[in-house]
C-alpha positions as CSV (number, residue, x, y, z in Angstrom):
1,M,-0.1,0.0,0.2
2,A,1.3,3.5,-0.9
3,S,2.0,6.0,1.9
4,G,0.0,9.1,2.8
5,G,0.1,12.2,1.0
6,K,0.1,13.6,-2.9
7,R,2.3,10.9,-3.6
8,G,0.2,8.6,-2.0
9,E,-2.8,9.3,-3.6
10,I,-0.9,9.5,-7.2
11,T,-0.3,6.0,-6.9
12,L,-4.0,4.9,-5.5
13,A,-5.2,6.7,-8.7
14,K,-2.5,5.3,-10.8
15,E,-3.7,2.0,-9.5
16,A,-7.4,2.9,-10.1
17,A,-6.6,4.0,-13.5
18,E,-4.7,0.4,-14.5
19,R,-7.8,-1.4,-13.0
20,L,-10.2,0.4,-15.3
21,Q,-8.1,-0.4,-18.2
22,A,-8.0,-4.1,-17.4
23,W,-11.9,-4.1,-16.8
24,L,-12.1,-1.9,-20.4
25,D,-9.6,-4.3,-21.9
26,A,-11.8,-7.6,-20.6
27,D,-14.6,-5.7,-22.0
28,D,-16.3,-6.8,-18.4
29,A,-19.3,-3.8,-18.8
30,T,-20.9,-5.3,-16.0
31,H,-18.3,-5.0,-13.5
32,F,-17.2,-1.9,-15.1
33,G,-20.5,-0.1,-14.2
34,Q,-20.6,-1.3,-10.8
35,H,-17.2,0.9,-10.2
36,E,-18.1,3.7,-12.9
37,Q,-18.7,6.5,-10.7
38,D,-16.1,5.7,-7.8
39,L,-13.6,5.7,-10.8
40,S,-14.6,8.7,-12.7
41,R,-14.1,10.7,-9.2
42,V,-10.3,9.1,-8.9
43,L,-9.3,9.3,-12.2
44,S,-10.8,13.2,-12.5
45,H,-8.3,13.8,-9.1
46,Y,-5.6,11.8,-10.5
47,A,-6.1,14.0,-13.6
48,K,-6.0,17.3,-11.1
49,L,-3.0,15.8,-9.4
50,L,-1.0,15.4,-12.5
51,K,-1.5,19.0,-13.7
52,K,-0.1,20.4,-10.4
53,P,3.4,20.2,-9.2
54,R,4.3,17.2,-7.2
55,N,7.3,19.1,-5.3
56,G,8.4,22.5,-4.5
57,R,11.2,22.4,-7.1
58,S,9.2,23.5,-10.1
59,V,8.1,26.2,-8.0
60,S,11.1,27.5,-6.8
61,R,12.7,27.4,-10.2
62,K,9.8,29.4,-11.3
63,G,10.9,31.9,-8.7
64,Y,14.3,31.6,-9.1
65,V,13.7,32.2,-13.1
66,L,11.8,35.5,-12.5
67,E,14.1,36.4,-9.5
68,N,17.3,36.3,-12.0
69,Q,15.3,38.0,-15.2
70,S,14.2,41.1,-12.6
71,V,18.2,41.3,-11.5
72,N,19.8,41.2,-14.9
73,Y,17.0,43.8,-16.2
74,L,17.6,46.2,-13.4
75,K,21.3,46.0,-13.8
76,S,20.7,46.3,-18.2
77,R,19.5,49.5,-16.6
78,G,22.3,50.5,-14.4
79,L,21.3,49.7,-11.3
80,E,23.3,47.8,-8.5
81,C,21.4,44.9,-8.3
82,S,21.4,41.2,-6.6
83,R,19.5,38.2,-6.0
84,V,19.5,37.2,-2.0
85,P,21.0,33.6,-1.9
86,L,18.9,31.1,-0.5
87,S,15.9,33.8,0.1
88,G,13.7,33.0,3.1
89,A,16.2,30.4,4.3
90,G,18.5,32.9,5.7
91,E,18.5,36.0,8.5
92,E,17.9,38.3,5.1
93,K,14.5,38.0,4.3
94,G,13.5,39.2,0.8
95,D,14.8,38.0,-3.0
96,I,16.1,41.2,-4.5
97,R,18.4,43.8,-2.9
98,L,18.5,46.9,-5.1
99,K,20.6,49.8,-4.8
100,T,18.7,53.1,-6.3
101,G,20.8,56.1,-7.7
102,R,20.3,58.2,-4.6
103,G,21.9,55.4,-2.4
104,R,19.0,54.0,-0.9
105,R,18.4,50.0,-0.3
106,L,15.2,48.4,-1.1
107,K,14.2,45.3,-0.5
108,G,12.1,43.4,-3.0
109,E,10.0,40.1,-3.2
110,A,9.8,38.4,-6.4
111,K,6.4,36.1,-6.9
112,S,5.3,34.4,-10.4
113,R,2.2,33.3,-10.6
114,G,0.4,30.9,-13.5
115,T,-2.4,33.9,-13.7
116,L,-2.7,37.3,-11.9
117,A,-6.2,38.4,-10.3
118,A,-7.5,40.0,-13.4
119,W,-9.2,42.6,-11.3
120,I,-5.7,43.7,-10.4
121,V,-4.2,43.6,-14.1
122,N,-7.2,45.3,-15.5
123,A,-7.4,48.2,-12.8
124,L,-3.7,48.7,-14.4
125,G,-4.4,49.0,-17.4
126,E,-2.9,51.5,-19.7
127,H,-2.3,53.6,-16.3
128,D,1.1,54.2,-15.0
129,F,0.8,52.9,-10.9
130,L,-2.4,51.5,-9.6
131,I,-2.9,52.2,-5.5
132,L,-4.2,49.3,-3.5
133,K,-5.4,49.1,0.3
134,Q,-6.9,46.4,1.9
135,D,-9.5,47.4,4.4
136,R,-7.8,48.7,7.8
137,G,-4.4,47.4,5.8
138,E,-1.4,49.2,4.7
139,T,-1.7,51.4,1.4
140,L,0.4,49.7,-1.7
141,V,1.7,50.6,-5.1
142,M,2.0,48.6,-8.0
143,L,4.0,49.7,-10.5
144,R,5.3,48.2,-14.5
145,L,9.3,47.1,-14.1
146,P,10.5,49.6,-16.7
147,L,8.9,52.5,-14.8
148,F,10.1,51.1,-11.1
149,A,13.7,51.3,-13.0
150,D,13.2,54.6,-14.0
151,L,12.1,55.8,-10.6
152,C,14.9,54.0,-9.0
153,Q,17.8,55.6,-11.0
């Protein structure tokens, strides 16, 4: 029997898929009909599991790529910028360090997502910046990277 967690779920789903294939190959419609609903649910869950990253490596890789692309872009714009090694794992927090043209040192976080909230993307639209505030929360500003680089020079 497989161990618990996502790996165990994937193993169980694979076993169910193999049983289903064996029943279909045997053309045993009566036996299949008794378990059709259960197998359909398991296979649907299995399909969802396969679409998700199975471990944190691909998610970490995605973040690493964004951090490097951002640092390289900011450096190409003449800014002193670097990635924080093992960001989040040590005492130093944040993913990116940046020194502005006026000497101010900034800490940044890079997050890469498949999709961003549509209302945020739509609200920024063709504007230069977007001011966001959560009820009883801090006010934030969202900028496109080229404008941010211009302002930091």
